[in-house]
N, C-alpha and C positions, 0 to 999 in steps of 0.2 A: 761273088767277090769282085768280078769284073765291073758290075754296076756300081759297087761301092767305090772302087778305085777311080772310076771315070765320073763319079758324082752324078750318076744317072738313076739312082735308086728312087729318089722322090718322083721323077718323071714316070718311071715304071709303075709305082704305086698309084699315082694319080690317073694313069691310063687304065689301071684295073678298077680303081675306086675313085671316080671323079668328084664325088661329094660326100661329106660326112652325114651321118644320120641326124635326126632331130629329136632324139630321145635324151634330152639333157637334164631333166629333173628326176628326182627320186620317185615322184608319183608316176611319171611316164614310164620309167624303168620298171616299176612294180607292175603296171598294167601290161607292158610288153612281156615280162617274165611270166605273169600269171596266164596270159593267153597261150604261151608255149606250153606251160605246165598243164593247162586244161586240155590242150590238143593231144599231148603225148603221155602225161603222167597223172591222169584223173584220180587214180586211187592212192597216190603217194601222200605222204604227210603234208599238212598245210605249211605255208611259209608265213612266219609271223612278221618278218621284215625283209624288204628288198631295197637296197640303196647303193648309191655311189659312195666310195670311201676314200677320203684324201690320205688316209694313213697307210694305205697299201702302197708299198714301194714297188712299182711295176717291174723294173728291169732286173732287180736283184732278188725279188721275193716271189710275188704271185700276181696273177692277173685278176683273180677274184677269190673269194673265200666262201665256203659253205660251213657254217657253224651249227652245231647241234648241242643244245643245252637241255639237260634233264634236271628237274627240280621236284622235290617232294613238297606237296602242299596238302597238309592234313594227312589223310590216308590215300591220297592219289599221287601218282607220278605224272607230272606234266612235262612235256617236251616242247621245245621251240626250235624251229629251223630258220636260220637267217642266211640270206644271200647278199654278199657285198661285192661290188665290182669296182675295180680301180678307177679313180676319177679321170685318169688319162683317157678313158674310153668314152667320156662325155662327147668328145669331138674326134670320132673315129668312123671308119666305114661301118655301115650297118651289118654287113656280113661278118665282120670280126667281132662286133658286140654280140651278135647272135651265137657265134661259136663259143664265146666265153659263158654266156648265159646257159647254153645247152650243156656245157661242161659242168657247171655248178649244179644245174638241175639233175644231171645224171647222178650226182652224189646223194640225192635223196633216196635212190634205190641201191646204189653201189658205192660203198665207202672207199674202196681201194681202186687204184688205177689198174684194173685187171682186164682180161679179155671181155668179160660180160659188160664192164663199164664202157669200153670203147665200142662195143657192139650197140649198146644203148645210145651212145652219142651219134653213131652213124645212122641209127634208126630215126632219130630226131632231125638229123642234118646229114644227108647222104655224102656231101663233100666235106665232112668234118675235118679229115686229116689234111686236105689241101688248105683249108682255111686256118688250121692250126699252124701250118708252115707259113702262110701269108701273114699271120699275126706275128710270128717271129721276125719275119722280114720287116714288117711295119715297125716293130719295136727297135730293131737295129737302126733304122733310119731315124726314129724318134730320139734314140740315145745319141746318135752322131750329130744330128742337125736340128732337132726339135720338131714341132708340129708340121705336118705336110700341108695342112689347110690354113693358109695365112689370111 
């Protein structure tokens, strides 16, 4: 609260995260996500789509979405997993993008936010909880003053 009142939150965040990542296209996001999936979740269901989504309203709704769609095609049941990240994170610190991607990937194995889910997040990203807090701080600054990377 003190940093917000003194208008020093942006300086604090830039001290922690001096530059944004360069994963700005859907193709780059897909490659980034699939590399993490390959490293930690080799046997999980494949992802049919990974992209940034302008329709996700970050502050009031979600940071990213994992959707699972099942369709019957003939006598087979086909399922598709899609991962969408809020477009605000096109220009964000890489560590915060990674936290969101890890969170959404964890939903491939654990649908609910339970103990096993958070244990999996920490397995993929040991400082997951700290980065989740930093994401909330980042979003507070974004909501109050806009993008920190001008």
